[in-house]
C-alpha positions as CSV (number, residue, x, y, z in Angstrom):
1,M,79.9,196.4,180.5
2,D,77.1,197.8,178.3
3,L,76.2,196.4,174.9
4,K,77.7,199.4,173.0
5,D,81.2,198.9,174.6
6,F,80.9,195.1,174.3
7,M,80.2,195.3,170.6
8,S,82.9,197.9,169.9
9,K,85.5,195.1,169.5
10,P,85.8,194.7,165.7
11,E,85.6,190.9,165.7
12,R,82.3,191.0,167.6
13,A,80.9,193.8,165.5
14,R,81.6,192.1,162.2
15,S,80.5,188.6,163.3
16,R,77.3,186.8,162.7
17,Q,75.2,186.4,165.8
18,V,72.7,183.7,166.6
19,T,69.9,184.7,169.1
20,Y,68.4,182.2,171.5
21,G,65.4,184.2,172.6
22,D,64.8,187.4,174.6
23,A,62.6,186.3,177.5
24,W,65.3,184.8,179.8
25,T,65.0,185.7,183.5
26,K,66.9,185.5,186.8
27,V,65.0,185.0,190.1
28,E,62.5,187.7,189.3
29,P,60.3,187.6,186.1
30,F,61.7,191.1,185.2
31,P,64.0,192.3,183.7
32,R,64.2,190.0,180.7
33,Y,67.4,189.1,179.0
34,R,68.3,188.3,175.4
35,V,70.8,185.4,174.9
36,S,73.0,185.4,171.8
37,W,76.1,183.7,170.5
38,I,78.9,185.5,168.5
39,E,80.3,183.2,165.8
40,R,83.9,184.7,165.5
41,T,84.5,184.9,169.3
42,G,82.5,182.0,170.4
43,E,81.0,184.1,173.2
44,L,77.5,183.2,174.5
45,F,76.2,186.3,176.2
46,A,73.1,187.7,177.8
47,V,72.1,191.3,177.6
48,V,69.5,192.7,180.0
49,M,66.7,194.6,178.4
50,P,66.3,197.6,178.3
51,D,69.5,198.6,180.2
52,K,71.8,196.8,177.8
53,D,74.3,195.5,180.4
54,V,76.2,192.4,179.1
55,E,77.0,189.2,180.9
56,I,79.2,186.5,179.2
57,I,77.8,183.1,179.9
58,G,80.5,180.9,178.2
59,I,82.6,180.2,175.2
60,F,81.6,177.7,172.5
61,K,83.9,177.3,169.5
62,T,81.3,176.1,167.0
63,R,77.6,176.6,166.3
64,K,77.1,172.8,166.8
65,E,78.6,173.1,170.3
66,V,76.4,176.0,171.3
67,D,73.3,174.5,169.8
68,R,74.0,171.3,171.8
69,F,74.5,173.3,175.0
70,M,71.4,175.3,174.5
71,G,69.4,172.2,173.8
72,N,65.6,172.8,174.1
73,W,66.1,176.5,174.9
74,K,62.6,177.6,173.8
75,I,61.2,175.6,176.7
76,D,64.0,176.3,179.1
77,M,63.7,180.0,178.6
78,D,60.2,180.0,180.2
79,R,61.3,178.4,183.4
80,P,61.8,180.6,186.6
81,D,65.5,181.7,186.9
82,S,66.2,180.4,183.4
83,L,69.3,182.6,182.9
84,G,70.6,181.6,186.3
85,I,70.3,177.9,185.4
86,L,71.9,178.5,182.0
87,T,74.8,180.4,183.6
88,R,75.4,177.7,186.3
89,R,75.3,174.9,183.6
90,A,77.9,176.8,181.6
91,A,80.1,177.2,184.7
92,L,79.8,173.5,185.5
93,L,80.7,172.6,181.9
94,S,83.7,174.9,181.9
95,S,84.9,173.3,185.2
96,L,84.5,169.8,183.8
97,D,86.4,170.8,180.6
98,Q,89.4,171.9,182.8
99,L,89.6,168.6,184.6
100,K,92.5,166.4,183.5
101,F,92.3,162.7,184.0
């Protein structure tokens, strides 16, 4: 999905966004991705620059939750495959949240 279609949903378009940098990468150093969180929907997403394709990373209900998850993102963002690592961490967290003991 491209950014224009993604942001066409009114609750996304009217919501405040928090950006966590625009130099995230997958295996290769380019392209770069911007990672942002949408307050109303809780969606943490990456958008590839300059193509504007969107990838949802995870859902975090509060700013406190997403800030805790993102941790030291300014350092993490500069690592190789930083977006891949972030996406895998979110998937693992989601799996753990679904476990019932």
